[in-house]
C-alpha positions as CSV (number, residue, x, y, z in Angstrom):
1,M,26.4,-15.7,-26.3
2,N,29.7,-14.7,-24.8
3,R,28.6,-11.0,-24.4
4,A,25.6,-11.9,-22.2
5,P,27.5,-12.2,-18.8
6,G,29.1,-8.8,-19.4
7,R,25.9,-7.2,-20.3
8,H,24.2,-8.6,-17.2
9,L,27.1,-7.4,-15.1
10,R,26.7,-3.9,-16.6
11,V,23.0,-3.9,-15.7
12,K,23.7,-5.0,-12.2
13,T,26.4,-2.3,-11.9
14,S,24.4,0.6,-13.1
15,L,21.4,-0.6,-10.8
16,A,23.8,-0.4,-7.9
17,A,25.0,2.9,-8.8
18,A,21.5,4.2,-9.3
19,I,20.5,2.9,-5.9
20,A,23.5,4.6,-4.3
21,L,22.5,7.8,-6.0
22,W,19.0,7.5,-4.7
23,C,20.3,7.1,-1.1
24,A,22.7,10.1,-1.5
25,V,19.9,12.3,-2.8
26,S,17.5,11.1,-0.2
27,A,20.0,11.5,2.6
28,V,20.5,15.2,1.4
29,R,16.8,15.8,1.2
30,S,16.2,14.2,4.7
31,A,18.9,16.4,6.1
32,Q,17.0,19.7,5.2
33,P,15.2,21.6,7.9
34,Q,11.9,20.0,8.7
35,D,8.8,21.6,10.0
36,R,8.5,20.9,13.7
37,P,5.4,18.9,14.4
38,S,2.9,20.7,16.7
39,R,1.0,19.1,19.4
40,S,-2.6,18.7,18.5
41,P,-5.7,18.0,20.6
42,Q,-7.0,14.5,20.7
43,P,-8.8,13.7,17.4
44,P,-12.5,12.6,17.4
45,K,-13.2,9.0,16.8
46,G,-13.0,8.1,13.1
47,S,-10.2,10.3,12.1
48,L,-8.0,10.7,8.8
49,W,-4.2,10.7,8.9
50,L,-1.3,11.1,6.6
51,I,2.2,9.4,7.5
52,D,4.8,10.6,5.1
53,T,8.3,8.8,4.5
54,R,9.3,10.9,1.6
55,G,12.0,12.6,3.7
56,L,13.6,9.5,4.8
57,S,16.6,8.1,2.9
58,G,15.7,4.4,3.3
59,C,19.3,3.5,3.5
60,D,19.3,3.0,7.3
61,P,15.6,2.6,8.5
62,A,16.4,1.5,12.0
63,G,18.6,4.5,12.6
64,E,16.3,7.3,11.1
65,S,14.2,9.8,13.1
66,G,11.0,8.3,11.6
67,P,8.2,9.5,9.2
68,K,6.2,12.8,9.6
69,Y,2.7,12.7,10.8
70,W,-0.2,14.7,9.8
71,R,-3.9,14.8,10.9
72,C,-6.9,16.2,9.0
73,G,-9.1,18.4,11.2
74,P,-12.8,19.1,11.1
75,D,-12.0,22.1,8.8
76,R,-10.5,19.7,6.3
77,K,-7.1,21.1,6.6
78,W,-3.9,19.2,7.7
79,T,-2.3,19.7,11.0
80,A,1.4,18.4,11.9
81,A,1.4,15.8,14.4
82,N,3.7,13.2,15.7
83,L,4.0,9.5,16.6
84,K,2.8,10.0,20.2
85,A,-0.3,11.8,19.1
86,F,-1.0,9.0,16.4
87,L,-0.6,6.3,19.2
88,D,-2.6,8.3,21.7
89,A,-5.6,8.0,19.3
90,D,-5.5,4.2,19.4
91,D,-8.9,2.7,20.5
92,P,-9.7,-1.0,20.3
93,A,-13.3,0.0,19.4
94,V,-12.2,1.8,16.4
95,P,-10.6,-0.1,13.5
96,T,-7.5,1.4,11.6
97,A,-7.1,1.1,8.0
98,F,-3.8,1.8,6.1
99,F,-3.7,2.6,2.4
100,L,-0.4,2.4,0.4
101,H,-0.4,3.8,-3.1
102,G,1.6,2.5,-6.1
103,N,4.5,3.8,-8.3
104,R,4.8,7.3,-9.9
105,I,2.7,9.1,-7.3
106,D,3.5,12.5,-6.0
107,P,2.6,13.7,-2.6
108,G,-0.5,15.5,-3.8
109,E,-1.7,12.5,-5.7
110,A,-1.1,10.2,-2.6
111,V,-3.7,12.4,-0.7
112,E,-6.1,12.4,-3.6
113,L,-6.0,8.6,-4.1
114,G,-6.3,7.7,-0.5
115,S,-9.1,10.2,0.0
116,D,-11.0,8.3,-2.6
117,V,-10.7,5.2,-0.6
118,Y,-11.5,6.9,2.7
119,A,-14.8,8.2,1.0
120,I,-15.8,4.8,0.1
121,L,-15.2,3.4,3.4
122,K,-16.9,6.3,5.2
123,A,-20.0,5.6,3.1
124,E,-19.9,1.9,3.8
125,A,-19.2,2.4,7.5
126,Q,-22.6,3.9,8.2
127,S,-21.5,6.2,11.1
128,R,-19.2,3.6,12.5
129,P,-15.9,5.2,13.6
130,F,-12.6,4.2,12.1
131,R,-9.2,5.7,11.6
132,F,-7.8,6.0,8.1
133,V,-4.2,6.3,7.3
134,I,-2.7,7.5,3.9
135,W,0.9,6.1,3.8
136,S,2.8,8.4,1.4
137,W,6.2,6.9,0.2
138,P,8.6,8.4,-2.2
139,S,7.5,7.0,-5.5
140,E,7.8,9.8,-7.8
141,R,8.7,9.1,-11.3
142,I,12.4,8.8,-11.9
143,R,13.5,10.1,-15.3
144,G,15.4,7.9,-17.8
145,R,15.2,4.3,-18.6
146,V,12.1,2.5,-17.3
147,R,13.8,-0.7,-16.0
148,P,16.3,0.8,-13.5
149,G,13.6,3.2,-12.1
150,V,11.3,0.3,-11.4
151,Q,13.9,-1.7,-9.8
152,I,14.9,1.2,-7.6
153,K,11.1,1.6,-6.6
154,A,10.8,-2.2,-5.9
155,A,13.8,-1.9,-3.5
156,R,12.4,1.3,-1.9
157,S,9.0,-0.5,-1.2
158,D,10.8,-3.2,0.5
159,V,12.2,-0.5,2.8
160,E,8.6,0.7,3.4
161,S,7.8,-2.7,4.7
162,Y,9.9,-2.1,7.5
163,Y,8.6,1.5,8.2
164,L,5.2,0.2,8.1
165,A,5.7,-2.9,10.3
166,D,7.6,-0.7,12.9
167,C,4.7,1.8,13.0
168,I,2.1,-1.2,13.5
169,R,4.1,-3.0,16.2
170,Q,3.6,0.2,18.4
171,I,-0.1,0.3,18.0
172,Q,-2.1,-1.3,20.9
173,P,-2.3,-5.1,20.3
174,K,-6.2,-5.0,20.5
175,V,-6.7,-2.4,17.8
176,R,-8.1,-4.0,14.7
177,I,-5.8,-3.2,11.7
178,S,-6.4,-3.5,7.9
179,L,-3.9,-2.9,5.1
180,M,-4.8,-2.1,1.5
181,G,-2.0,-1.6,-1.1
182,Y,-1.7,-1.2,-5.0
183,S,1.1,-2.5,-7.0
184,F,4.3,-1.6,-5.2
185,G,2.1,-0.6,-2.2
186,A,0.8,-4.1,-2.2
187,R,4.4,-5.4,-2.2
188,A,5.4,-3.3,0.7
189,I,2.4,-4.8,2.6
190,G,3.6,-8.3,1.9
191,G,6.9,-7.5,3.4
192,T,5.2,-5.8,6.4
193,L,3.0,-8.9,7.3
194,H,6.3,-11.3,7.0
195,L,8.1,-8.9,9.4
196,L,5.2,-8.8,12.0
197,A,5.4,-12.6,12.0
198,G,8.9,-12.2,13.4
199,E,10.7,-13.0,10.2
200,E,13.5,-11.2,8.3
201,F,12.6,-9.4,5.1
202,A,15.0,-7.6,2.6
203,G,17.7,-8.0,5.2
204,R,15.7,-6.3,7.9
205,R,14.0,-7.5,11.1
206,L,11.9,-5.7,13.7
207,P,13.7,-5.2,17.2
208,G,12.6,-7.6,19.8
209,P,10.2,-10.6,19.7
210,A,7.4,-10.9,17.1
211,P,4.5,-8.5,18.4
212,Q,1.6,-10.5,19.8
213,R,-1.6,-8.7,18.4
214,A,-5.0,-9.4,16.9
215,P,-4.7,-10.9,13.3
216,L,-4.9,-8.3,10.6
217,R,-6.8,-8.1,7.3
218,A,-5.1,-7.3,3.9
219,V,-6.2,-6.5,0.4
220,L,-3.3,-6.7,-2.2
221,V,-4.3,-5.1,-5.5
222,A,-2.4,-5.6,-8.7
223,A,0.4,-6.7,-6.5
224,A,4.0,-6.1,-8.0
225,M,5.5,-8.9,-6.1
226,D,6.4,-12.4,-7.2
227,N,3.7,-14.8,-7.5
228,T,5.6,-17.3,-5.2
229,S,6.1,-14.9,-2.5
230,L,3.4,-16.3,-0.1
231,L,4.8,-19.8,-0.4
232,P,6.5,-21.1,2.9
233,N,9.9,-20.4,1.3
234,G,8.9,-17.3,-0.4
235,S,10.2,-13.7,0.4
236,S,6.7,-13.0,2.3
237,G,6.3,-16.7,3.3
238,S,5.1,-15.9,6.7
239,A,2.6,-13.1,5.8
240,L,-0.5,-15.5,6.1
241,K,0.5,-16.0,9.8
242,S,-0.3,-12.4,10.5
243,V,-3.7,-12.3,9.1
244,D,-7.2,-13.8,9.4
245,R,-8.1,-13.0,5.9
246,L,-5.9,-11.9,2.7
247,L,-7.5,-10.8,-0.4
248,V,-5.4,-11.0,-3.6
249,T,-6.6,-9.5,-6.9
250,C,-5.3,-11.0,-10.1
251,N,-5.7,-9.7,-13.8
252,P,-4.1,-11.8,-16.5
253,A,-4.9,-9.0,-18.9
254,D,-2.9,-6.3,-17.0
255,P,-0.6,-4.9,-19.6
256,V,1.9,-3.5,-17.1
257,L,2.2,-6.6,-14.7
258,R,2.7,-8.5,-17.9
259,W,6.2,-7.3,-18.0
260,Y,7.2,-7.9,-14.5
261,P,9.4,-10.9,-15.2
262,S,11.6,-8.7,-17.2
263,M,12.4,-6.5,-14.1
264,E,15.1,-9.0,-13.4
265,R,16.4,-12.1,-15.0
266,G,14.8,-15.2,-13.6
267,R,12.0,-13.5,-11.9
268,P,8.5,-15.2,-11.9
269,D,5.1,-13.7,-12.9
270,A,3.6,-11.0,-10.6
271,L,1.2,-12.0,-8.0
272,G,-1.4,-9.5,-9.3
273,Y,-0.9,-11.0,-12.7
274,T,-1.5,-14.7,-12.1
275,G,-2.6,-14.9,-8.4
276,P,-0.6,-17.0,-6.0
277,A,1.3,-19.8,-7.6
278,F,1.3,-23.3,-6.2
279,R,-1.6,-22.6,-3.9
280,S,-1.7,-26.2,-2.7
281,R,1.7,-25.7,-1.1
282,L,0.4,-23.0,1.3
283,G,-0.5,-25.6,3.9
284,P,-3.5,-24.9,6.3
285,D,-3.2,-21.1,5.8
286,W,-4.6,-21.5,2.4
287,K,-8.2,-21.0,4.0
288,K,-7.2,-17.4,4.8
289,L,-6.7,-16.5,1.2
290,Q,-9.4,-15.1,-1.2
291,V,-8.3,-14.6,-4.8
292,L,-10.4,-12.2,-6.8
293,D,-10.2,-12.2,-10.8
294,L,-10.7,-8.7,-12.0
295,S,-9.9,-9.4,-15.7
296,G,-13.5,-9.0,-16.6
297,E,-14.0,-5.6,-14.9
298,V,-10.6,-4.1,-15.5
299,G,-9.4,-5.6,-18.7
300,R,-6.2,-4.5,-20.4
301,R,-5.6,-1.6,-18.0
302,H,-3.3,-1.0,-14.8
303,K,-4.4,2.2,-13.7
304,W,-5.6,2.3,-9.9
305,E,-8.8,4.0,-10.9
306,Y,-10.0,1.0,-12.9
307,Y,-9.3,-1.3,-10.1
308,L,-11.1,0.8,-7.6
309,A,-14.0,1.2,-9.8
310,A,-14.4,-2.6,-10.0
311,E,-17.7,-3.3,-8.1
312,S,-16.5,-6.8,-7.0
313,L,-13.5,-5.2,-5.3
314,R,-15.1,-2.1,-4.0
315,T,-17.9,-4.0,-2.2
316,R,-15.5,-6.1,-0.3
317,L,-13.3,-3.2,1.1
318,A,-15.6,-2.4,4.2
319,W,-15.4,-6.0,5.5
320,Y,-11.6,-6.1,5.1
321,A,-11.5,-2.9,7.0
322,F,-13.6,-4.4,9.9
323,L,-16.6,-2.1,9.0
324,A,-19.1,-4.5,7.6
325,R,-20.8,-7.8,8.2
326,P,-21.0,-10.7,6.9
327,E,-17.9,-11.7,5.1
328,P,-18.3,-11.3,1.3
329,S,-18.8,-14.3,-1.0
330,P,-15.6,-16.3,-1.6
331,T,-16.1,-16.3,-5.2
332,T,-12.8,-15.9,-7.2
333,T,-14.1,-15.0,-10.6
334,S,-15.6,-11.8,-12.1
335,H,-18.0,-12.0,-14.8
336,L,-18.6,-8.3,-15.5
337,G,-17.4,-6.9,-18.8
338,P,-14.6,-4.3,-19.0
339,S,-15.4,-0.7,-18.9
340,D,-14.8,1.6,-21.9
341,A,-14.5,4.7,-19.8
342,T,-11.4,6.7,-19.4
343,P,-9.5,6.8,-16.1
344,P,-11.0,10.3,-15.1
345,Q,-14.5,9.0,-16.0
346,V,-13.9,6.0,-13.9
347,A,-12.9,8.0,-10.9
348,L,-16.0,10.0,-11.3
349,V,-18.1,6.9,-11.5
350,V,-16.5,5.7,-8.0
351,R,-17.2,9.2,-6.5
352,A,-20.7,9.4,-7.7
353,A,-21.4,5.9,-6.2
354,V,-20.3,7.3,-3.0
355,H,-21.5,10.7,-2.9
356,G,-24.3,11.0,-5.6
357,S,-22.2,13.5,-7.6
358,P,-18.4,14.0,-8.2
359,L,-16.2,14.9,-5.3
360,P,-15.0,18.6,-5.2
361,A,-11.3,19.3,-6.1
362,L,-8.8,19.3,-3.3
363,L,-8.5,22.9,-1.9
364,A,-5.5,24.9,-0.8
365,Q,-1.8,23.7,-0.7
366,S,-0.1,22.5,2.6
367,A,2.9,20.5,3.7
368,P,1.3,17.0,3.1
369,G,0.9,17.9,-0.5
370,R,-2.8,19.2,-0.4
371,N,-4.4,21.2,2.3
372,A,-7.8,19.8,2.2
373,V,-9.4,16.5,1.8
374,R,-12.5,15.3,0.1
375,P,-15.4,15.0,2.4
């Protein structure tokens, strides 16, 4: 009993040292020479973009130069761009959809996972134009003990909230924006929505008054954030003020989210594990919330491929991206049985549903991680 406080102090000290080391390494990486973005012609309506924050230290988000921008051309190759080119592509008639991946994803995998979501939306859009943005953040696996690595990624995803909110606040207010995130990517979206409501998140606040813009839509899949986050006094307590609809998946059979409380002493269950806690305390904004139980379709699995293969989720994505009517059924329970397929097989099921056959492999290498995108 007497040793517990000292042990807890050592854990906190080692975590602080790990975060300091992460900042130092990231600062060195961001100081390396970067490719100078080239000016590209105006992209056609319905474009694919990559925004990369992997070169940013995350220790001083407001004082850094900003992320790198890439645009996928008609030849399916990436071309360096910049913030101005991205903002010049704003069009109130063309919705913008952001996708944020989860933990332990390298740059090439980020493009690959985002391309799968893009393909699904493109098939559902039925020629309606939209701009799709793959948000690539530094979530590569950290060697060593699992718990400190997860804590570092949680802290980094909170920094991503600021980067993403700062990007969105500069987009034309009439552009319809949707956000979709998985695991720690969903956590980052929760903080982004809170910041866009004019609040402070993780010690950071956007400059100037809260941006006045059309309400967003968001999808939080297997969210690695507290299940109390959306409450008025929660860490993302004003997130619902920024949206007209928010979809939250839950899966009480998820074997990874089950251990979320052990990330830090006294932490509640994960939002993606139980769904929002104390929903009656959300006030009038509870009507904006849709909770989708995927335990029947995903089962005891945490991999992104299984969640994306869940039909009850996949069929809702287009509506949340402003690409389909009418609004999906508000049902909160899935009754389909779990799949016995392996993750690669599930990915093929998703791609076959979109294309009629498996998607081709990504082609040549380039700065964003992969030089071509799936059609």
